BADOGU-510850 format. One record per residue (C-alpha): x, y, z. Coordinates in steps of 0.5 Angstrom, whole numbers, plus 2048, in hexadecimal, padded with zeros to 3 digits. Layout:
BADOGU-510850
XYZ ...
END
This chain:
BADOGU-510850
8448117FE 83F810803 83980B802 83280C804 82E809808 828805805 821809805 81E80A80C 824807810 82A80A814 830807818 83180781F 837804822 83880081B 8317FD81C 82C7FF817 825802819 81E803815 81B809816 81580C813 810811815 80980F816 803813812 800817817 7F9815815 7FB80D816 7FF80E81C 7FD809821 7FE80E827 7FF815827 80681482A 80880F825 80B81381F 81080F81D 81280781C 81980681E 81C7FF81F 8227FB81E 8247F7818 8297F381C 82E7F4817 8357F7815 8347F580E 8327FB809 82F7F5804 82B7F280A 8287F980C 8267FB805 8227F4804 81F7F480B 81D7FC80A 81A7FB804 8167F5806 8147F980C 8127FF808 80E7FB803 80A7F8809 8097FE80C 807801805 8027FC804 7FF7FC80B 7FE80480B 7FA803804 7F67FD806 7F580080D 7F480880C 7F280D811 7EB80B814 7EC804816 7EC80181D 7F2803821 7F37FC824 7F47F981E 7F97FE81C 7FD7FD822 7FD7F5822 7FF7F581B 8057FA81C 8077F6822 8077F081E 80C7F4819 8107F681E 8117EF821 8137EC81A 8197F081A 81B7F1821 
END
């Protein structure tokens, strides 16, 4: 039986990556349609835990800073999330 990757993840060369589409009205820049970052793990358990944490933080952010908020604030916050998991 083939196992499934945790939600919003994929494997490349044995390493798990987080990938999520950015809602069109929340996109930081027009060319940023996805958030992609390495989870730096080969463990499905660690990938599941990290992906769930990132998804939770993104959902909270997208609810709190919905469309119409300052793009500079969005850009700084997204940069901070990516740095925490890099």
